[in-house]
C-alpha positions in Angstrom: 30.4 -12.6 38.6 32.8 -11.7 35.9 31.0 -13.9 33.4 27.7 -12.2 34.2 29.3 -8.8 33.7 30.7 -9.8 30.4 27.4 -11.3 29.3 25.7 -8.1 30.3 28.1 -5.9 28.4 27.7 -8.2 25.3 23.9 -8.0 25.5 24.0 -4.3 26.0 26.3 -4.0 22.9 23.9 -6.1 20.8 21.0 -3.9 22.0 22.9 -0.7 21.0 23.8 -2.3 17.7 20.2 -3.3 17.1 18.9 0.2 17.8 21.5 1.6 15.5 20.6 -0.7 12.7 16.9 0.1 13.1 17.5 3.8 13.4 19.5 4.1 10.2 18.6 2.8 6.7 20.9 2.7 3.7 20.0 0.7 0.6 21.1 1.3 -3.0 20.0 -2.3 -4.1 23.4 -2.8 -5.7 23.6 -6.3 -4.2 20.5 -7.3 -6.2 18.6 -8.3 -3.1 16.0 -6.5 -0.9 15.4 -9.3 1.6 18.5 -8.8 3.6 20.8 -5.9 4.6 18.4 -4.3 5.2 15.4 -6.6 5.3 12.3 -5.4 3.4 9.1 -7.2 4.0 5.5 -7.0 2.9 4.4 -7.8 -0.7 7.8 -9.1 -1.7 6.5 -11.1 -4.6 5.4 -7.8 -6.2 8.9 -6.3 -6.3 12.2 -7.2 -7.9 15.6 -5.6 -8.3 16.5 -4.6 -11.9 19.7 -3.0 -12.8 20.4 -2.0 -9.2 17.0 -0.4 -8.7 13.9 -1.7 -6.9 11.1 -2.2 -9.4 7.4 -2.9 -9.0 6.0 -6.1 -10.4 2.2 -6.0 -10.0 0.5 -7.1 -13.2 -2.7 -5.3 -12.5 -4.7 -3.2 -10.0 -3.4 -3.6 -6.5 -2.4 -1.8 -3.3 0.9 -3.2 -2.1 3.9 -2.2 0.0 7.4 -2.9 1.3 8.7 -1.7 4.7 11.8 -2.1 6.8 12.4 -1.3 10.5 13.5 2.2 11.2 13.0 4.1 14.5 14.5 7.5 13.5 12.0 10.2 14.3 13.6 13.5 15.1 16.9 15.3 14.1 16.3 13.2 11.1 17.0 13.3 7.3 15.4 11.0 4.7 16.5 10.9 1.1 15.4 8.6 -1.8 15.2 8.4 -5.6 12.2 7.4 -7.6 11.2 7.3 -11.2 7.6 6.7 -12.2 7.5 5.9 -15.9 3.9 7.0 -16.3 1.8 10.0 -15.5 0.3 9.8 -12.0 -3.3 10.3 -11.2 -5.9 9.9 -8.4 -5.7 6.2 -9.0 -2.0 5.9 -9.5 0.4 7.2 -6.8 2.8 6.2 -4.1 3.1 7.1 -0.4 6.7 7.0 0.9 6.4 6.5 4.7 9.2 8.3 6.5 7.7 7.2 9.9 5.1 4.5 10.6 3.9 2.7 13.7 3.2 -0.5 11.8 5.2 -2.7 9.5 2.0 -3.2 7.5 1.7 0.1 5.7 -1.9 -0.5 4.9 -2.7 -0.2 8.6 -0.6 2.8 9.8 -2.3 4.7 12.6 0.4 7.3 13.2 3.2 8.5 11.0 4.4 10.8 8.2 4.7 10.1 4.5 5.5 11.9 1.2 2.9 11.4 -1.5 4.2 11.2 -5.1 1.5 11.8 -7.6 -2.3 11.8 -6.9 -4.8 14.0 -8.7 -2.5 17.0 -8.8 0.7 15.1 -9.8 2.6 16.6 -6.8 5.2 15.8 -4.2 3.6 16.7 -0.8 4.1 15.9 2.9 1.3 14.3 5.0 0.8 13.2 8.6 -1.3 10.4 9.9 -2.8 10.8 13.4 -5.1 8.1 14.7 -5.6 6.9 11.2 -6.5 10.3 9.7 -4.4 11.7 6.9 -3.7 15.5 6.7 -1.6 17.3 4.2 0.9 19.6 6.0 3.1 20.7 3.0 1.3 21.2 -0.3 3.9 20.7 -3.0 3.8 22.2 -6.5 1.2 20.8 -8.8 2.1 19.1 -12.1 5.5 17.8 -11.2 4.9 14.2 -12.1 3.1 14.4 -15.4 5.4 12.8 -18.0 3.9 9.7 -19.6 7.4 8.2 -20.0 9.7 9.1 -17.2 9.6 11.2 -13.9 13.0 10.8 -12.2 13.3 12.8 -8.9 15.4 12.8 -5.7 13.5 13.8 -2.6 15.0 15.0 0.7 12.9 15.5 3.9 14.4 16.8 7.2 13.0 17.2 10.7 15.1 19.1 13.3 14.9 18.8 17.1 12.4 21.7 17.1 10.0 19.8 14.8 10.7 22.0 11.8 10.1 20.0 8.6 11.6 20.8 5.2 10.6 19.1 2.0 13.0 19.4 -1.0 13.1 17.8 -4.5 15.6 17.6 -7.3 13.9 17.1 -10.8 16.3 15.0 -12.9 13.9 14.8 -15.9 13.1 17.1 -18.9 13.0 20.3 -16.7 16.0 19.7 -14.4 16.2 21.9 -11.3 20.0 21.5 -11.1 19.9 20.5 -7.4 17.4 20.4 -4.6 14.7 23.1 -4.5 12.3 23.9 -1.7 8.9 22.1 -1.7 7.9 23.8 1.5 8.3 24.1 5.3 6.1 23.3 8.3 6.4 22.9 12.1 4.7 19.8 13.4 5.3 17.6 16.3 2.2 15.4 16.2 4.1 12.1 16.1 7.4 11.5 17.9 8.1 7.8 17.4 8.4 5.3 14.6 9.0 1.6 14.0 9.2 1.3 10.2 9.6 3.2 6.9 8.7 2.1 3.3 6.6 2.6 0.3 2.9 2.0 -0.3 1.8 1.8 -4.0 -1.7 2.5 -5.2 -2.0 1.1 -8.7 -5.1 1.0 -11.0 -5.8 -1.6 -13.8 -4.4 0.8 -16.5 -1.5 -0.6 -18.6 1.0 2.3 -18.1 1.8 1.8 -14.4 2.5 -1.9 -14.7 6.1 -2.6 -13.6 6.8 1.1 -13.9 7.7 2.1 -10.3 11.5 2.4 -9.6 13.2 3.3 -6.3 16.9 3.7 -5.4 19.3 5.2 -2.9 17.0 5.1 0.1 18.6 6.7 3.2 17.5 7.6 6.7 19.8 9.0 9.3 20.3 11.9 11.7 20.7 15.3 10.2 24.3 15.9 9.3 25.9 19.0 11.0 24.8 22.1 9.1 27.8 24.1 8.0 26.2 25.8 5.0 24.8 29.3 5.3 21.4 30.1 4.0 20.9 31.4 0.4 18.2 33.5 -1.2 16.2 31.4 -3.7 13.7 34.1 -4.9 12.7 37.7 -4.5 9.0 38.5 -5.3 7.5 42.0 -5.6 4.3 42.2 -3.6 3.4 45.9 -4.0 5.1 49.3 -4.7 6.6 49.1 -1.2 6.8 45.4 -0.3 9.1 42.5 -1.2 9.1 38.9 -0.1 12.5 37.2 0.2 12.6 33.4 0.1 15.5 31.4 1.6 16.4 27.7 1.2 16.1 26.9 4.9 14.6 28.2 8.2 16.3 31.3 9.6 17.5 32.7 12.9 14.8 35.3 13.6 17.1 37.8 15.3 19.4 38.2 12.2 16.6 37.7 9.7 14.5 40.6 11.1 17.5 43.0 11.3 16.6 45.6 8.6 20.3 46.7 8.3 21.0 43.2 6.8 19.0 44.3 3.7 19.8 47.2 1.3 18.6 48.3 -2.1 19.9 50.7 -4.7 18.2 53.6 -6.4 17.7 55.4 -3.1 15.2 52.8 -1.7 15.0 52.7 2.1 13.9 49.6 4.0 11.7 50.3 7.1 11.1 46.7 8.4 12.0 43.0 8.0 9.7 40.3 9.4 10.0 36.5 9.3 6.8 35.1 8.0 4.8 33.3 10.7 3.9 30.4 8.5 7.2 30.0 6.8 10.5 30.3 8.8 12.4 30.6 5.5 10.5 33.7 4.3 11.2 37.3 5.1 8.7 40.1 4.3 10.4 43.5 3.7 8.6 46.9 3.8 10.1 50.0 2.1 9.5 53.5 3.1 10.1 54.7 -0.5 8.0 53.3 -3.3 9.6 51.5 -6.3 9.6 53.3 -9.7 7.5 51.9 -12.5 9.5 49.7 -14.9 12.8 50.1 -13.2 15.0 47.1 -12.3 16.4 47.4 -8.7 18.9 45.4 -6.8 18.4 44.0 -3.3 21.5 43.1 -1.3 21.2 40.6 1.5 24.0 39.9 4.0 24.7 38.5 7.5 21.4 36.6 7.8 22.0 33.3 9.8 20.3 29.9 9.8 19.3 28.0 12.9 22.8 26.5 13.1 24.4 29.9 13.2 25.8 29.9 9.7 25.9 33.4 8.4 25.5 34.2 4.7 27.8 36.4 2.8 26.5 39.3 0.7 24.3 38.4 -2.4 22.6 40.6 -4.9 19.1 40.0 -6.4 17.4 42.0 -9.1 13.7 42.8 -8.8 11.3 44.8 -11.0 8.1 46.6 -10.1 5.7 47.6 -12.8 1.9 48.0 -13.1 0.8 46.4 -16.3 -0.3 48.9 -19.0 -2.4 47.9 -22.0 -0.3 46.9 -25.0 -0.9 48.7 -28.3 -0.4 47.4 -31.7 3.4 47.3 -32.4 4.5 47.5 -28.8 5.8 43.9 -28.9 6.9 42.5 -32.3 7.3 39.1 -33.8 11.1 39.5 -34.3 12.3 36.1 -35.6 10.6 33.1 -37.3 12.2 29.6 -37.5 9.7 27.7 -39.5 11.9 25.1 -41.3 14.5 23.4 -39.0 15.7 20.9 -41.7 18.5 20.6 -42.8 20.0 21.3 -39.5 23.1 23.6 -39.2 23.7 24.9 -35.7 20.2 25.4 -34.3 18.0 22.8 -32.6 15.9 20.7 -34.9 12.8 22.5 -33.5 10.7 25.5 -34.6 10.6 28.7 -32.6 9.6 32.3 -32.8 11.1 35.4 -31.0 9.5 38.5 -29.6 11.0 42.0 -29.2 9.7 44.7 -26.9 9.7 47.8 -29.1 8.0 50.0 -26.5 9.2 51.9 -23.4 7.1 49.7 -21.0 7.7 46.3 -19.6 5.0 43.6 -20.3 4.3 40.4 -18.5 3.5 37.8 -21.2 1.4 35.7 -18.9 -1.8 34.8 -20.8 -0.7 36.3 -24.1 -1.6 34.1 -27.1 0.6 33.4 -30.1 -1.2 31.8 -33.1 -0.8 30.8 -36.7 -3.6 30.2 -39.2 -4.7 26.9 -37.6 -3.7 26.8 -33.9 -2.5 28.8 -30.9 -0.5 28.6 -27.7 -0.9 30.6 -24.4 2.4 32.1 -23.1 3.6 31.7 -19.6 4.6 34.5 -17.2 7.7 36.3 -18.4 8.5 40.0 -18.0 9.8 41.4 -21.2 11.6 44.6 -20.7 11.9 47.4 -23.2 14.4 46.5 -25.9 14.6 42.9 -24.8 13.9 39.7 -26.8 12.6 36.3 -25.8 12.4 33.2 -27.9 9.4 30.8 -27.6 9.7 27.1 -28.2 7.7 23.9 -27.6 8.3 22.4 -24.2 9.3 19.1 -25.8 12.7 20.8 -26.6 13.7 22.3 -23.3 17.1 20.5 -23.3 17.7 21.4 -26.9 17.4 25.1 -26.1 19.2 25.0 -22.8 22.4 26.5 -24.3 20.5 29.7 -25.3 19.5 32.6 -23.1 16.1 34.2 -22.9 14.0 31.2 -24.0 10.5 30.4 -22.6 8.4 27.3 -23.4 4.8 26.6 -24.3 2.8 23.4 -24.6 2.3 22.7 -28.3 3.8 25.6 -30.2 1.8 26.1 -33.4 3.4 24.2 -36.3 4.8 26.9 -38.6 4.4 26.2 -42.4 7.6 26.2 -44.3 6.4 28.2 -47.3 4.0 30.7 -45.7 1.9 31.3 -42.7 -0.2 34.0 -40.9 1.1 34.7 -37.4 -0.5 36.8 -34.7 0.2 37.9 -31.2 -2.5 39.0 -28.8 -2.3 40.1 -25.2 -4.4 38.6 -22.4 -7.4 40.7 -23.3 -7.3 39.5 -26.9 -5.9 42.8 -28.2 -3.9 42.3 -31.4 -0.3 43.3 -30.7 1.4 42.2 -33.9 0.6 40.2 -37.1 3.0 38.8 -39.7 2.1 37.0 -42.9 5.4 35.7 -44.1 6.4 33.7 -47.2 9.6 31.9 -48.2 10.3 34.7 -50.7 11.2 36.8 -47.6 14.4 34.8 -47.2 15.8 36.4 -50.4 18.1 33.5 -50.7 17.6 30.4 -52.9 19.6 28.2 -50.5 18.5 29.4 -47.1 14.8 29.2 -48.0 15.3 25.4 -48.2 15.5 25.3 -44.4 17.9 25.5 -41.5 17.8 29.3 -41.3 15.4 31.6 -39.6 13.7 34.7 -40.9 14.9 37.8 -39.0 13.4 41.3 -38.7 15.9 43.8 -39.8 14.8 47.0 -38.1 12.4 46.6 -35.2 12.0 50.4 -35.0 9.9 50.2 -38.2 7.1 48.0 -36.9 4.8 48.6 -39.8 7.2 47.5 -42.6 6.5 44.1 -44.3 8.6 41.9 -46.5 11.2 44.5 -47.2 12.1 44.5 -43.5 12.7 40.7 -43.3 15.6 38.5 -44.6 17.3 35.2 -43.8 19.6 35.1 -40.8 23.3 35.7 -41.4 24.2 33.7 -38.3 26.5 30.7 -39.0 24.1 28.8 -36.7 21.2 29.7 -38.8 19.5 32.0 -36.3 19.8 33.9 -33.1 17.1 32.8 -30.6 17.0 35.0 -27.5 19.7 37.4 -28.9 19.9 40.4 -31.1 19.2 39.5 -34.7 22.3 39.0 -36.9 20.8 41.4 -39.5 19.8 44.1 -37.0 20.0 47.5 -38.6 18.0 50.4 -37.1 19.0 52.9 -39.8 16.2 55.3 -40.7 13.9 54.2 -43.5 14.1 56.7 -46.5 12.5 54.4 -49.1 8.9 54.9 -50.2 6.6 51.9 -50.4 6.7 49.9 -53.7 4.1 47.7 -55.3 4.8 44.0 -55.3 1.6 42.5 -56.8 -1.7 43.3 -58.3 -4.6 40.8 -58.8 -8.0 41.1 -60.3 -10.4 39.2 -58.0 -13.7 39.5 -60.0 -15.6 41.9 -62.3 -15.4 44.9 -59.9 -12.7 44.2 -57.4 -8.9 44.0 -57.4 -6.1 43.8 -54.8 -2.8 45.6 -54.8 0.0 44.8 -52.3 3.0 46.8 -51.1 6.4 45.7 -49.9 5.8 47.2 -46.5 2.9 48.2 -44.3 1.1 51.5 -45.1 0.3 54.2 -42.6 -3.4 54.3 -43.5 -4.3 57.3 -41.5 -5.6 59.9 -43.9 -5.7 57.5 -46.9 -8.9 57.9 -48.9 -10.3 56.3 -52.1 -9.4 59.5 -53.9 -5.8 58.4 -53.6 -6.6 55.6 -56.1 -7.4 56.6 -59.7 -8.2 54.5 -62.8 -8.4 55.3 -66.5 -10.8 54.1 -69.3 -13.9 55.6 -67.6 -13.6 53.6 -64.3 -12.8 54.7 -60.8 -12.5 53.3 -57.2 -15.6 53.2 -55.1 -14.4 51.5 -51.9 -11.2 50.1 -50.2 -10.6 47.5 -47.5 -7.1 47.0 -46.0 -5.6 43.7 -44.9 -4.7 43.1 -41.2 -1.0 43.8 -41.7 -1.8 46.9 -43.8 0.3 45.6 -46.7 -2.6 44.9 -49.1 -5.8 46.8 -50.1 -8.8 45.4 -51.9 -10.3 48.0 -54.2 -13.9 48.0 -55.5 -14.4 49.6 -58.8 -17.4 51.8 -59.7 -18.1 50.0 -62.9 -17.5 46.4 -64.0 -14.1 45.8 -65.7 -14.1 44.8 -69.4 -12.4 41.6 -70.3 -9.0 42.1 -71.8 -8.9 45.8 -71.3 -5.7 47.1 -69.8 -6.5 49.6 -67.0 -3.9 51.9 -65.4 -4.2 52.4 -61.7 -2.4 55.4 -60.2 -1.8 55.5 -56.5 -0.8 58.6 -54.5 -0.3 59.4 -50.8 0.8 55.9 -49.6 3.1 56.6 -46.7 5.1 54.1 -44.7 5.7 54.5 -41.0 8.6 56.8 -41.6 6.5 59.1 -43.8 8.1 58.1 -47.1 5.7 58.3 -50.0 5.6 58.5 -53.8 3.4 58.1 -56.9 2.8 54.5 -58.0 1.3 53.2 -61.2 0.4 49.7 -62.2 -1.7 48.0 -64.9 -4.5 45.5 -64.3 -6.5 43.3 -66.7 -9.7 41.3 -66.2 -8.6 37.9 -67.5 -10.6 35.9 -70.0 -11.7 32.4 -69.5 -9.3 30.1 -71.3 -10.4 27.3 -73.7 -8.7 24.2 -74.8 -5.4 24.9 -76.4 -5.0 28.5 -75.1 -2.4 27.2 -72.6 0.0 24.6 -73.8 2.8 22.6 -72.3 6.1 24.0 -73.6 9.0 22.4 -71.6 9.1 19.5 -69.1 11.8 18.3 -66.7 10.7 14.8 -65.6 14.0 13.3 -64.7 15.9 15.9 -62.6 19.4 15.4 -61.1 19.5 13.4 -57.9 17.6 15.3 -55.2 16.3 17.8 -57.7 12.7 18.8 -58.5 10.6 18.5 -61.7 9.2 21.4 -63.5 6.5 22.0 -66.1 6.6 25.2 -68.2 3.4 26.4 -69.8 2.9 29.0 -72.5 0.0 31.3 -73.3 -0.5 30.5 -77.0 -3.5 32.8 -77.3 -4.2 36.6 -77.6 -6.0 36.5 -74.2 -5.0 37.5 -70.6 -5.5 34.4 -68.6 -5.4 33.9 -64.8 -3.9 30.5 -63.8 -5.8 30.4 -60.5 -7.8 27.2 -60.2 -6.1 25.3 -63.0 -4.5 21.9 -62.4 -1.5 19.7 -63.2 -2.3 16.0 -63.3 -0.9 12.7 -64.5 -2.0 9.3 -65.9 -2.4 6.8 -63.1 -4.1 3.3 -63.3 -5.9 4.1 -66.5 -7.3 7.5 -65.5 -6.3 11.1 -65.3 -5.5 11.4 -61.6 -3.4 13.2 -58.9 -4.8 16.7 -59.7 -2.7 19.4 -58.1 -4.3 22.8 -58.1 -2.7 26.2 -58.7 -3.8 28.0 -55.6 -2.6 31.6 -56.3 -3.6 34.2 -58.9 -1.1 34.5 -61.7 -2.0 36.6 -64.8 -0.4 35.4 -68.1 -0.2 37.9 -70.9 -0.3 36.6 -74.5 3.1 34.9 -75.2 4.0 34.6 -71.5 5.8 31.7 -69.9 5.2 30.3 -66.4 7.3 27.6 -64.8 5.4 25.4 -62.3 7.6 23.7 -59.7 7.7 22.8 -56.1 11.0 24.4 -55.4 12.0 27.4 -57.6 15.3 27.8 -55.8 16.3 24.3 -56.8 15.5 25.0 -60.5 17.4 28.3 -60.4 20.4 26.5 -58.9 20.5 23.7 -61.5 19.8 25.9 -64.6 21.6 29.1 -65.5 19.2 30.0 -68.4 16.0 31.0 -66.4 13.4 33.7 -66.9 13.2 36.2 -64.1 9.7 36.4 -62.5 8.4 33.4 -64.4 8.3 30.9 -61.5 5.1 29.9 -59.7 5.6 27.5 -56.8 3.1 24.8 -56.0 2.9 22.9 -52.7 3.4 19.7 -54.7 3.4 18.4 -58.3 2.0 15.1 -59.6 4.6 12.4 -59.8 6.1 12.2 -63.3 8.1 9.0 -63.7 11.7 9.3 -65.1 11.1 6.8 -68.0 7.7 7.8 -69.4 4.4 9.4 -68.4 1.8 12.0 -69.3 1.5 15.6 -68.2 -2.0 17.0 -68.2 -2.8 20.7 -68.0 -6.4 21.0 -66.9 -8.4 24.3 -66.9 -10.6 25.3 -63.9 -13.7 24.1 -65.7 -12.0 20.6 -65.9 -11.4 20.9 -69.7 -8.0 19.5 -70.7 -6.1 22.4 -72.2 -3.1 20.3 -73.3 -1.5 16.9 -72.6 2.0 15.6 -73.3 2.9 11.9 -73.3 6.7 11.8 -72.9 9.3 9.1 -73.0 13.0 9.2 -72.1 13.7 7.8 -75.6 12.6 11.2 -77.0 15.9 12.7 -75.8 18.7 13.1 -78.3 20.3 9.7 -78.5 23.9 11.0 -78.2 23.4 12.5 -74.8 25.0 10.0 -72.4 23.2 11.1 -69.2 19.7 12.7 -69.6 19.3 13.4 -65.8 18.7 17.1 -65.4 18.0 17.6 -69.2 14.6 19.0 -70.1 12.5 18.2 -73.2 11.6 21.4 -75.1 8.8 22.0 -77.6 10.0 23.0 -81.0 6.9 24.7 -82.4 3.9 26.2 -80.4 1.5 25.4 -83.3 2.4 21.8 -84.1 0.8 18.9 -82.2 1.9 18.5 -78.7 2.1 14.7 -79.1 4.1 14.8 -82.3 7.4 13.3 -81.1 9.3 15.3 -83.7 8.0 18.5 -82.1 10.2 17.8 -79.0 13.9 17.8 -78.5 16.4 17.8 -75.7 17.4 21.3 -74.5 20.7 22.5 -75.8 23.9 21.9 -73.8 25.2 25.4 -74.3 22.0 26.7 -72.7 22.5 24.5 -69.6 20.2 21.7 -70.7 17.1 23.7 -70.0 15.5 27.2 -70.4 12.7 27.4 -67.8 10.9 30.7 -68.3 12.8 31.6 -71.5 12.3 30.9 -75.2 13.3 27.3 -75.8 16.8 26.7 -77.0 15.2 24.4 -79.6 12.4 26.8 -80.6 11.7 26.6 -84.3 8.5 28.2 -85.4 6.9 26.1 -88.2 6.1 27.7 -91.6 6.2 24.3 -93.4 4.6 21.1 -92.1 4.7 17.4 -92.9 1.5 17.5 -94.9 2.9 20.3 -97.2 5.6 18.0 -98.6 5.0 14.6 -100.4 7.6 12.2 -101.8 6.7 9.8 -104.7 7.4 7.1 -105.1 8.4 5.9 -101.6 11.1 3.7 -103.3 12.8 4.6 -106.6 15.5 3.0 -108.7 17.6 5.5 -110.8 18.7 2.9 -113.4 17.2 4.6 -116.5 14.9 1.7 -117.2 11.9 4.0 -117.5 10.3 2.8 -114.3 10.5 5.0 -111.1 13.8 6.5 -112.2 13.4 9.8 -110.2 12.1 11.0 -106.8 9.3 13.6 -107.1 9.3 16.1 -104.2 5.9 17.8 -104.3 5.2 20.8 -102.1 2.2 23.2 -101.4 3.1 26.2 -99.2 0.7 28.4 -97.2 1.9 31.7 -98.7 4.1 33.0 -101.5 7.6 34.6 -101.0 9.5 31.7 -99.3 13.0 30.8 -100.3 13.8 27.1 -100.2 16.6 24.6 -99.8 16.4 20.8 -100.5 19.3 18.7 -99.2 19.7 14.9 -99.4 21.4 13.2 -96.4 22.5 9.6 -96.1 21.7 7.6 -92.9 24.9 8.8 -91.3 23.9 12.4 -91.7 26.3 13.2 -94.4 25.3 15.5 -97.3 24.8 13.6 -100.5 23.2 16.1 -102.8 22.1 19.8 -102.8 19.0 19.5 -104.9 17.9 23.1 -104.3 19.8 26.1 -102.9 18.3 29.4 -102.0 15.7 29.5 -104.7 12.5 31.6 -104.5 9.6 29.1 -104.5 6.2 29.3 -105.9 3.3 28.4 -103.7 3.3 24.9 -105.0 5.5 22.8 -107.3 7.5 19.6 -107.9 11.2 19.2 -107.6 13.0 16.0 -108.7 16.1 14.1 -107.5 17.6 11.8 -110.0 19.4 9.7 -107.4 22.9 11.1 -108.1 25.3 12.8 -105.6 27.1 16.1 -105.8 29.8 14.3 -107.9 27.2 13.3 -110.4 27.7 9.7 -109.3 24.8 7.3 -108.7 24.0 7.2 -105.0 24.4 3.7 -103.4 21.4 1.6 -102.5 20.0 2.6 -99.1 17.8 4.9 -97.0 18.1 8.7 -97.5 16.6 11.7 -95.7 15.2 14.6 -97.7 15.3 17.9 -95.8 13.0 20.5 -97.2 13.8 23.9 -95.6 12.1 27.3 -96.2 12.8 30.8 -94.8 11.2 34.2 -95.2 12.4 37.7 -95.4 12.1 38.1 -91.6 14.6 35.4 -91.0 12.1 32.8 -89.8 13.2 29.3 -90.7 11.3 26.1 -90.9 11.9 22.6 -92.2 10.5 19.1 -92.8 12.3 15.8 -92.9 11.1 12.9 -95.1 12.8 9.6 -95.8 13.1 7.8 -99.2 14.8 4.6 -100.4 17.2 4.2 -103.4 16.8 0.7 -104.8 18.7 -1.2 -107.5 19.2 -4.6 -109.0 21.7 -7.1 -107.5 
């Protein structure tokens, strides 16, 4: 009898242990095995354990599963981790069965499961009754949509009253920072279970192969609830209604007690009702309406959950407003971060910032931000008066997580570093702001290279242009989501100024101002011209900084017209009289524009430049001209000048990709002479050819350079330009080029060349005969005849003989007034009246005029003799 009793107790204990084992499941796969402790069965060949996680192993399209015994069905909590390293779809998803009446998950008749993925990429709760699936909690769409990684933790609970909660914790690129609610439902359709597990639906696509990961699977009774409820969200429904969302089902008695809710600003609450479809939602009705555009505070206290846990007091702000149409200037583009490289303190990602300059709040939902080539639709965000919000691409959520007031869009338009046209429109396509920036707005030769944002100085002057922008002063390089570092709302007392004037064609020109113009009341009579012409029509740019003027008569080529402008007011009412001169340019011909200075071997990291000179008496527009080089036997790599630039006779223009770099590396530079191109042809450091090509494809000038043309005593020619000596001598006469002077900083971009030496005497004006002479008094070639033929009378001349070491041997002629032609002889003696040694000598023939202009020619001769 005793043995039977002991056997009975033992069997009973085993039965209890077996039920306990089947009721609870805990598996973190840390043992590297899923076939024991607990035992998973099913399509075991299509799974493996990798790095402590269960991983799928199907090489193609399949429906496959793993399940393990589990009888837990009520007062239950299920948690698990998954990471699908692909974007789910209607053909690629997974059903995680919490309860199933069959170990074969392909044949479940009754149960509950969480679907991860599907057409809507969601996490939702389903039930299966008699083989029919029904969604009972519809989770948020678009959760599992990353093509590379979707890590989540999921928690599902079912209490003894059949109240289900679904929660998820996003661990990916948009982390939730803990579990958030996926929904609630009351359902008691199924009350028993035999198994739990995962059923995978996989297509033949490549991305889902071996890309399902599971971990930390847990099923047990609900742990005792000792945590009071918290408010997760407060939503304005109408002028007198709020909806308050909690993180768990509530005790109805305390949740519907109106005294547990209070609001400031004199708002009185008349009723509180637990929503019939969601036990974690309370609908509040107020007896006094909310004021438009005012932020109020709701205080919630003493509300209990179903376990009797009472919450302490918590405050939650809410805003009521009825959207009003936005007018131009109500919301401003306030900061532009177009060039993140080099990186200082900001993320390596572009952003823009908006500022609400009005007295009304605006919901940005459906607003559109665009540049010249693409656009992005903004998400919902209420921007209060005086507030700012930064907008970045959603690929950089983590990068901007340390900043406040940042929202994200899919595919923020790529902002051009040098210039771009930006626009902001509201949901009805009404233009709210437009900015056409350029890198000149930085007003800093270092900051415009990148790493710093452009910031609006005074947002209270919405119609001001370039004058109201400057590079950020923040040590981080910018202030996303914060007040600008250069903020200054001092009143504007400066009248608009002209910054450019361009002749477009025979009867139209454009003038641009440094800030937007208040065009109300502006008429064509405010623009006047001289020389018998006048203004017949005007057309303003979108940002009101430029106006295209049509003349009543065609402009005459080369005539200088004076344009007088009156009545141009900025937004603050400042105005003044402005005058400028315009000229209709002439079409250039070959040789009008010449190459005057070239930097082809810059310092490490520096940029090339090509300086051109207008060697004509014409006014010439550079628009449409090209720089090119010699490549594989042809003129190639044409780079067009894409902006209008008028050159007066005798003007210099420096063409470069980065004017700030040139200004940094050279101290002798011409102010206002630089014209930036997006890129230059490649000019090799050792040798190459620079081509200047006119818009009609005629070569205006070409220069074939070689590093050996530099002065031989310069040890390092990196960063040393070659300068043209004489405008009127041949470009490809090597003697017409010289290294820039050291005392001028090795280059003079935009200034008169340090080696400039206008020619009054040329090689062909001087002849030496014979080439070799022997001053031995034998009657044969005893003297050197120096013949000259000048182009005008009145020159004073010097003739000096140098040896091959550059030392003076003989002053043949000193400061003598020359006839227009003649012959001077050298008898081969030095200044000591001694015979010069046999060797090579240089004859330097120099002339100068009464205006101080100096020119010279070098010729070589040989003194011979008998041995």
